[in-house]
N, C-alpha and C positions, 0 to 999 in steps of 0.2 A: 290556348287558343284565346284572342282577344276577345272581350265581354262586347255585344253588341248594345246599343241605347235606341231609345223610342224617344222620339221627338215631336213635340207639337209647332208647327213652323206656319207664321201668319205672313201672307207673301201678297203684295199687290202687284197686280196684272194687268197689260192690256187688254181690255174685253175684244178680242179678236179670234177668230177660228183658229185652233191649233196652237194657240199660246201656253196654254194647261198643258196640253199633250207632250210639247216639247219638254215643258220642265221635267214633267214625270219620267220622259224617256230618258232625259239627263240623270235623274235619279237611278233610275233603273239600272243604265250603266255602272252607277256606282252599287250595284248589287244592294239597293235599297229598295224596301217595301212600301207601298202605299198601305195603310189599315184603314184611314177615315180621310174623307175629303167632304168639305163644304165649303159652298160658294156665297158671297155676299156682294150684289152689286152696290157700288158705290160712283159718286160723280165721276172719278176721275179712272175708272175701269171697275175691277172687280178686286175683292182681299179674298183670296182662298186661304183655308185652314187644311193643312194637310197634318195629319199624324201619320208618322214613318217610322218602322224599325231599320235603321242603319245599319249597315255591315259594319263588321269589326274593323277598327281604323279609321274610319269616316268621321271628320269632326266637325262641330258645327261651323266653322270656318268653311271648310269644304262645299255645305251644304248651300252656303251665302254666295259661293262662286259660283256653283250650277246655275242657281234662281238668277242670278245678276247677269250672266252669260246668255240668258233668253231675254233681257230686259226688265226682268222683274225686281222688286224690290223689297228686301226682308224686314217686316215690321217687328217680329220676334222670334225667338224660339227658346221656348223651354222645354223641360223636360215632362215626358208624357208617361203615362200610366196607363198598359193595355186595360186596366180593369176599369178604368175609366170611359171606353167606347161600349156605351149602353145607351139604348133608344132615352129620348128626354124624360118619357113618364118614370121609367125606373131609377136616372138621376134625381128627380124631382122627390121621389118616394125615398131614397136611400140619404138625399142632403137632408131630409124633413126627419127622418130618424136620428141621424147624427144630431143636428140640433135638440132635437127632444132628449136625447140621452146625456146631451152635456152642453148647457147653456154657453158654455166660454167655448164650443167648437162652431157655434154661430157662425165666424167670420169664415172658416172653413168649409161649412156648408153651402155657404153663399158663393163662395170662389167656385166651387164644385158645380152647383148648379148653374151657374152663368158661363161655365168654361172659361174663367179669367184669368190671367197671370196669377195676380195677386188682389187681395181685398184688404182693405183697413176701416176699424170703425173710428170715429170721431166724437169726442166728447160733446153733448148737447141736450138740450131739453126737449123731450118728446114734442113733436110738431113745429119745433124751431127750423126754419129756411136757412140754412147754412151759406 
């Protein structure tokens, strides 16, 4: 049996009734399960973040094709971990504990807290604006 993968998709869609439903219907037809969804209005429409468990054999390229077929634009796909699917307060507490336990883990704690794809620290003087 082929292994399933969990992905975090950031997708820009037109803000019209039914667009998100059609995208998720296409994903369901590929036997993908939506585990989490958040929606952020932006001037050009909406940016939806979906966490999905993809069926065996479904590649990121397949997901992009399904999104584009409904007029969407895939802004990013990264591996996701179902353990990250927690409420914001729990995520903040976990990130704080991670940073306090190991100062070198601060960038990862910030990435988890912001649900960012990546975080990097830049050298500088405290209070200096880069």
